[in-house]
N, C-alpha and C positions, 0 to 999 in steps of 0.2 A: 418680703415675703414669699417664700416659694410653694408652689402646689406640690400636695402631700397625700397620700392616701392613709394617713392617720390622722383619726379622729379627733385627738386631742390639737391637732393643728388647725383643724377647722374650728374647735370652740377658741382658740386663740384669736383664730380671724374674726371669728363675731365678737368677742370680746373688744378687740380694738377698734372695730365700727363704731360701736357702741360707746367706747372712751369719750366722757362728756368734754374732755378738753382736745384730744387730738383725733377724735373719731371722725365720721362720716356725719355731717348735720342732718340730712334727710334719716339717717338709721338712728341717731340721737334721739329726735324727737316720735319716734314710733311706740304706739302702745300696742296692748293685745287687740283692742277694738279695729286700730287702724290695719293691723296686719292681718286681721282674720279674712277679710276678702281675698288677700293675695294665696295665703293657705289653701282656701276653699278652689281656689283657680288653678293652681298646682295641682291639687289632686284629680282635677277633672284633666289636666295635659298629662299625667299619668295614664290616665283612662284613655286619654284619645292615643297616645302613643301605641297602646297595648292594641286598641282595634284596627289602627293602620300596620300593626305586626312590625313596626318600624324599631328594632330593638336598640339603634343608635340613638335615636331620641328617647327611648325609654331610659337609656342609661342617664342621659342629661336631665330628664324630666325627676328622675327619682332624686338624683343631687338636689334639684331645685328644692323638692318636697323635702327633702331631709334637712336643707337650710331652713326652712320655715319651723321645723321641730327646735333646731340651734336656737333660731331665732327667739320662739317664745320662752325656751328654757333660759335664756339669758336674762332676757327681761324679768323672769321668776326668781331668777337667782339675784339680781339687783335689787330687787323688792324683799329679799329675806325668804322668798317662799320655799323654792325647790331649786335643786340645779339638774344639769342634763344627766348626771350620774343618777339621780334620783329618778328621773324618767326611765333611764334605762333597768334599773332596780327593780320599778314597779310594774315595767311590762314582763321582765323576768319571772317574777315572783309570780304574777296571773298565769304565765304559761306554764310554769312548773306546776302549779297548784290543779290548773285545770286538765293536765295531762299525766296523773299518776301512772297511767298506764303504761307510759313511756319511762318516764324517771323512777322506775322498781319501787312504787308503793302503791299496786293496785293489780289486779291479775285479770281485769275485762279485756276481752279479746277480739269482740265483734264490733262492727260498726254501731248496732243498735245500743248495746251496752253502754258503749262509751258516749253517744248522745246523752242516754240517761245520767249517766255520770257528770257531765258536762252542764246539764241543765241544773242538777242538783248543787254543783260547786256553784254555779253563777248565782242561785237563791242564795247561798248562804252569802256570797259577796254582796248580794243587794241589800240583805238585811245588816250587814256590816257597814256598810256606805250610809245606811239611815242612821245607823247609831252615831256614827261620826259627825253626820250632818248635824243631827239634832244636838251634840255636845257644841257644836260652833253657831247654836242659834238659829239654823237654816230651817222654815219649816215648809217651804214650798218646795216640793219634790215632783218634777215631770217623770220620774222612773217609778212613782207608786202606781198601784193597783194591776190588773192584768195586761193593760198596754204598756205599761212602763218600761217594758223591755225594748218597745220600739224607739229609737233612736230620733229624736228630736232634729239632730244636727244634719240629717240625710236631705237630700232635695225634697222639696214637698212631693212632687209624684211619687218617688219611690216610699216617701213616707207613707203616702194614703195608700199604696199597695200593700206595704207590711203593716199597717193597722189594718186593713180588711184581712189579711190572711191572719193575723192575730185573733181576730173578732171570730173568725170563721171557725176556729180550734174548739170553740163553744156554743157551735151551732147558730151563733148570729150572723146569717149571710143569706142570700138567695138561694134558692133550691135548683135553679137553671138559669139559664141566660137570657131568655127571651123577654121574662118581665122587666130587667133592667133597661132596655130599650124603651118602653114605655116609661118608666122612670127617667130615663133621659129626655124625652119627649115632654115630660113634664116640668122638667127643670127649666128646659128651652124656653117654654111658655112662661115661668116666673122671671124667666131673666129678660123676657120681651116687656113683661109689666113693669119691670124696675126701670126698665131703659125709657118706657113710656113714660114713665111717673119722674124722670130726671132725678131719681135719687142715686147719687155716687156710689154710697156706701151698702147700699141695698145690691145694686147692681154687681158689686166686688162680691158680695156675701152669695149671689145667687150663681154667678161664674165660678165660685169655688166649689158650689154644690154641683154644678155640672161636669166640672173636671174630676170632681170625687167619682160621680157617678161613671165617667167615660174610662176611668182607672178600673173600674170595677168590671166593666163588659170586658175590657182587655183581660182581667184575671180570668175570667169563666172561661173567655174562649183561647186560653193559652196563648196569648199573646201579650209579652212584656211591654208594659206601656210606654217605657224609658226607651227602649229598643225600638220600638213602633215609632215613636216620635223622632228620634235620631234617625231613621229611616227616611222620614219625610223631610226633616230638615237637609237631609244628602240630597233628596231630589229636589228642594228648593234651589239650594245652592248650584246645583247644575243647571237646573232650567234658567235660573236669573242670569246665571254666567251664559248662558246660550243667547239671552236675549242681549246683554252686552256685547259679545264678540260679534255677533250678527249686525246689531246695529254699527258698530265700529268700523265693519267691514265695508259698511256703505256711507263711512263719513258721517254719521249721526251719532250724537253724545246720548247718553241715557237723560239729561236734562232737556234734549232738545226733543226726544221722541214723544210722542203723544200716547196716552194710555192704550188706546185703540191699536197702535203699531205694537206695544209691549205684550199687548194681548195676545196679538196674532202670532206673534214670535214664543209666547209661551206655549200655545197649543201646537205649534210647531214641534217646539222642542220635546213635548210630550211623545211626539212619534219617532223622535230618534234614541236609539238605542244606548242606554247607559248601565250597563252592567246588570240589566233585569230591573233596574227602577222605575 
């Protein structure tokens, strides 16, 4: 098989990989659950390429993400549920339905009017989805209620931010940032108590509360928590790499270095320019 720009050839490739007799043993044994982590990873790699402004990498990572969509569609097709064509049709149906002002079925022309129209269409889709789930006997629906529009599939940090933003629309929010700092201190105290009590589940619960409060303060001071954490991750990478290379220059490995040595180099790295980090 030769590479091609034809999506049909990619579908053929996926089918060949999943063929029960002549396909790849690893690909054949995969399920939706086992492939899910790779799908999430590929989405993050797309985001990373965008952040690095590396369009060559972006092309490759988008291809990897597309392959994940094809993989899931192939497994669904084998199970008699839906095909890749059904996926394409579903998203086209959704986008045409949500953009009547583009496809000659609406005369709205301002951004605000488009937003109102979008919300109305999504509300109708939500009702239809609930009806379909009911017909299939699915009673648990995380999309129900006022917070139902917040996707659970997002990274937890982003989900927390979106939940808070959604609740704020009906006034369930702090009026200013300062009291949130008191809440953070309260959560820290509760985390200390849980740790002292040696209660792992309580520790996890209190840690979650603390992180949720930290997301809240970030929202109020207009600092996106996801981006703030990414910035800190970048600094950590740079400073740790500084420790590593400095030790190597002195013929000392990371394993041989003492914590005091590494801490001294960490403080030194903080004084070295790193793009303003």
